[in-house]
N, C-alpha and C positions, 0 to 999 in steps of 0.2 A: 568896271571888274563885278560879278553876281554878288549881290548879298546878301543870308538867309538866316534867318529868326527861328528860332527855337526854344522849345518846349519840353522839359524833363518830368515827368508823371512817376507816379509804384503804379506799378497793376497788377493784379494778383488774379491769378487762375485758379476761379472755384466755379464749379460747377453751376447755373443757376437753369431757373426751369426753363426763361424765354433758348437757351442753349436748343436741348430735347433733341434730336439727331444732325440738326443742319452740319455743322462742320462734326461729325463723327467721320473717321475714315476708315476705309471702305465696308460700309456699313459693324462695323464693333464704336459698340457705347463707350465712351473715354472714360478714362478715371477719372475721378473729384477733381484730382487738382492737376490735372495734364491741362499743358501751356496751349495748345489747343485751345483752351475754355477762355487766354484770350482777344481769338482770332475776330468776332463780330468788331468791339472796342476796336483796336487795328484796323479793322476795315471801314470803321464807321468816324477814327482818323484821320487815312485815307482818306476817303473821298471831302472830305475834309483839307485835301492840301499834304497834310503831316505824311512824310514818308521817316520811318524806320533808318533808325541811322546803327543802333549800337543799346543792346539787350543782353543784363544781366544778373545773377538769382543776385536778391539782397535783403539779410535780415533786417530787421526798418524796428528802429526801435519808437516808445510811446509820445517821441517827441521829433517827429522823423527820419532823428537823425538815421547815421547804415552802420552797422559792426562790424569792420574790415578785417579782421582775426579774434576771433579763437581763442587761447589756448589751449595745451592738455592734451591735444588729440579729439578731442570731441565734434563729438557729427552732430550735424544739426540738418533739421530740411525744412526748406522753404518755397510759398507759391506765390513768392512775394519776387516784381521785378523790376527794378531802376529800367525804364528808358529811354531814349533823346529823340527826338525828331524833331527834321530837318522839311523848310519851303523855305521860295524865294520870295522874300520880302516886299 
């Protein structure tokens, strides 16, 4: 049976100076918090053998805890994502 090792990370989608236009889509500049800004980090992890198997928006607290539900119908925006990766052990 194949064995796996897992990696969990919070990744932030934020425009960096080094991102420039390298990952723009159809030569359009990406918005400051576009998820496409995570592609350099995702590609870096992929080059190390990590496969992204799950990603979802996350509201991360100061203790690296995650907000699951916010009552009152309030809308919140986030540029942080909880990501799960796997690779053969």
